[in-house]
C-alpha positions in Angstrom: -9.0 -28.5 -4.7 -8.7 -28.1 -8.5 -6.7 -31.0 -9.9 -4.5 -30.5 -12.9 -6.6 -32.5 -15.4 -5.8 -30.9 -18.7 -9.0 -29.7 -20.2 -11.8 -28.3 -18.0 -15.3 -27.6 -19.2 -15.3 -24.2 -17.5 -13.0 -22.2 -15.2 -13.4 -22.9 -11.6 -13.7 -20.1 -9.1 -10.5 -18.5 -8.0 -10.2 -17.6 -4.4 -7.8 -15.1 -3.0 -6.8 -14.7 0.6 -8.2 -11.7 2.3 -5.1 -10.8 4.4 -6.4 -7.8 6.3 -7.7 -9.8 9.2 -4.7 -12.1 9.3 -2.1 -9.4 9.6 -0.9 -9.0 13.1 -0.6 -5.7 15.1 2.6 -3.9 14.3 4.3 -5.0 17.4 3.8 -8.7 16.7 5.6 -10.7 14.1 3.6 -12.4 11.4 5.2 -15.7 12.4 4.0 -15.5 16.0 0.6 -14.2 15.0 0.0 -17.1 12.7 1.5 -19.9 14.9 -0.5 -18.6 17.9 -3.7 -19.0 15.9 -3.3 -22.7 14.8 -6.5 -24.5 15.5 -4.4 -27.6 16.4 -0.9 -27.2 17.8 2.0 -29.2 16.5 2.2 -30.9 19.9 -1.5 -31.9 19.7 -1.1 -33.3 16.2 1.9 -35.4 17.4 0.0 -36.6 20.5 -2.8 -37.8 18.1 -0.3 -39.8 16.1 0.7 -37.5 13.3 4.0 -36.1 12.1 4.3 -32.8 10.1 6.7 -32.6 7.2 7.8 -29.6 5.1 10.0 -31.4 2.6 9.5 -34.2 0.1 12.0 -36.5 1.9 10.2 -39.6 3.2 7.2 -38.8 1.1 6.1 -41.9 -0.7 4.7 -40.6 -4.0 2.7 -43.8 -4.6 0.9 -43.4 -1.2 0.3 -39.7 -2.0 -1.1 -40.7 -5.4 -3.6 -43.0 -3.5 -4.8 -40.0 -1.5 -5.2 -38.0 -4.7 -7.3 -40.7 -6.2 -9.3 -41.2 -3.0 -10.4 -37.6 -3.1 -11.3 -37.7 -6.8 -8.2 -36.6 -8.6 -7.1 -38.6 -11.5 -4.1 -41.0 -10.9 -0.9 -39.1 -11.8 2.4 -40.3 -13.2 4.8 -40.5 -10.2 7.6 -39.0 -12.3 5.4 -36.0 -13.1 4.4 -35.7 -9.4 8.1 -35.6 -8.5 8.8 -33.0 -11.2 5.9 -30.8 -9.9 7.2 -31.1 -6.3 10.7 -30.1 -7.5 9.1 -26.9 -8.8 7.1 -26.3 -5.6 8.1 -23.4 -3.3 6.3 -24.5 -0.2 4.7 -27.8 0.9 3.4 -29.4 4.0 2.2 -32.9 4.5 0.9 -34.9 7.5 2.0 -38.5 8.0 0.0 -40.9 10.2 2.7 -42.5 12.4 1.0 -45.9 12.7 1.1 -46.5 8.9 3.9 -44.1 8.0 1.7 -42.9 5.1 0.6 -39.4 4.1 -2.9 -38.5 5.0 -3.0 -34.7 4.3 -1.1 -32.6 1.8 -0.9 -29.1 0.3 1.6 -27.2 -1.7 2.2 -23.7 -3.1 4.0 -22.4 -6.2 4.8 -18.8 -7.0 7.4 -16.2 -7.5 8.6 -16.3 -3.9 8.0 -12.6 -3.4 4.6 -11.3 -4.4 2.3 -14.1 -5.5 1.6 -17.7 -4.6 -1.0 -20.3 -5.7 -2.0 -23.1 -3.4 -2.5 -26.5 -5.1 -3.4 -30.1 -4.3 -5.0 -29.6 -0.9 -6.1 -33.2 0.0 -7.0 -35.1 3.1 -7.4 -38.9 3.0 -11.2 -39.5 3.3 -10.6 -41.8 6.3 -9.0 -38.8 8.1 -11.4 -36.0 7.1 -13.3 -34.0 9.6 -10.6 -34.0 12.4 -8.9 -30.8 11.4 -6.0 -32.0 9.3 -6.9 -30.0 6.2 -7.2 -26.8 8.3 -3.9 -27.6 10.1 -2.1 -28.0 6.7 -3.6 -24.8 5.3 -2.9 -22.7 8.4 0.7 -23.7 8.3 1.2 -23.3 4.6 -0.5 -19.9 4.6 1.6 -18.9 7.6 4.8 -19.8 5.8 3.7 -17.7 2.7 2.8 -14.7 4.8 6.0 -15.0 6.8 7.9 -14.6 3.5 5.9 -11.4 2.8 3.7 -13.0 0.1 0.3 -11.3 0.4 -1.4 -12.3 -2.8 -2.3 -15.9 -2.2 -4.7 -17.6 -4.5 -6.1 -21.1 -4.9 -8.5 -22.9 -7.2 -11.3 -24.9 -5.6 -14.1 -27.1 -6.6 -17.4 -25.4 -5.8 -18.4 -28.1 -3.3 -15.5 -27.3 -0.9 -15.6 -23.5 -1.1 -17.1 -23.4 2.4 -13.9 -25.0 3.8 -11.7 -22.2 2.6 -13.9 -19.2 3.6 -13.2 -19.5 7.4 -9.5 -19.5 6.5 -9.8 -16.0 5.0 -10.3 -16.9 1.4 -12.9 -14.9 -0.6 -13.9 -14.7 -4.2 -11.6 -12.2 -5.8 -12.3 -9.0 -4.0 -11.3 -6.9 -7.0 -13.7 -8.8 -9.2 -11.0 -10.2 -11.4 -12.2 -13.4 -13.2 -9.7 -16.1 -13.7 -9.4 -17.8 -17.0 -8.1 -21.3 -17.9 -6.3 -22.1 -21.2 -8.1 -24.9 -23.0 -6.8 -26.4 -26.1 -9.7 -28.0 -28.1 -9.2 -31.6 -29.2 -9.2 -32.2 -32.9 -12.4 -33.8 -33.8 -12.3 -36.8 -36.1 -14.0 -36.2 -39.4 
């Protein structure tokens, strides 16, 4: 996932969700179509020792910051994380019951109607490869689609593009190229 680092040397690829294969038949609600397609059920996650959360209550920001750092994001100011989460429309995080710490996280911002962008998709490296990232993304996308939001985008580092493609994300199908605002630092003379 693309961390908010300030300046970037070049824009990273923007991916958009191709919703055509995710939309259910007309006689099925979006909610049931998405929840029936979870790769890991809520019950299975719980039996494996994980709790799902959809609010920031009980989320220890210092522990979340450690997960950010563990996946290569820069350490973030906890007050800025709190502010970002206050301006987040949807979020989902997974807690490992044994340690009561977050091990997977993703959030989305947007206008609540037409558009959303998914940010900060992270899984603690000790818990990668067991389906937690996919579980978080499936549920977050399901929530956005249930709200009727069909234009879902995310920024991703090139090395993890393969993770998002099976979830329905493609390079922008309309060929639109994203841009990133970059303020050049004043050079010392």
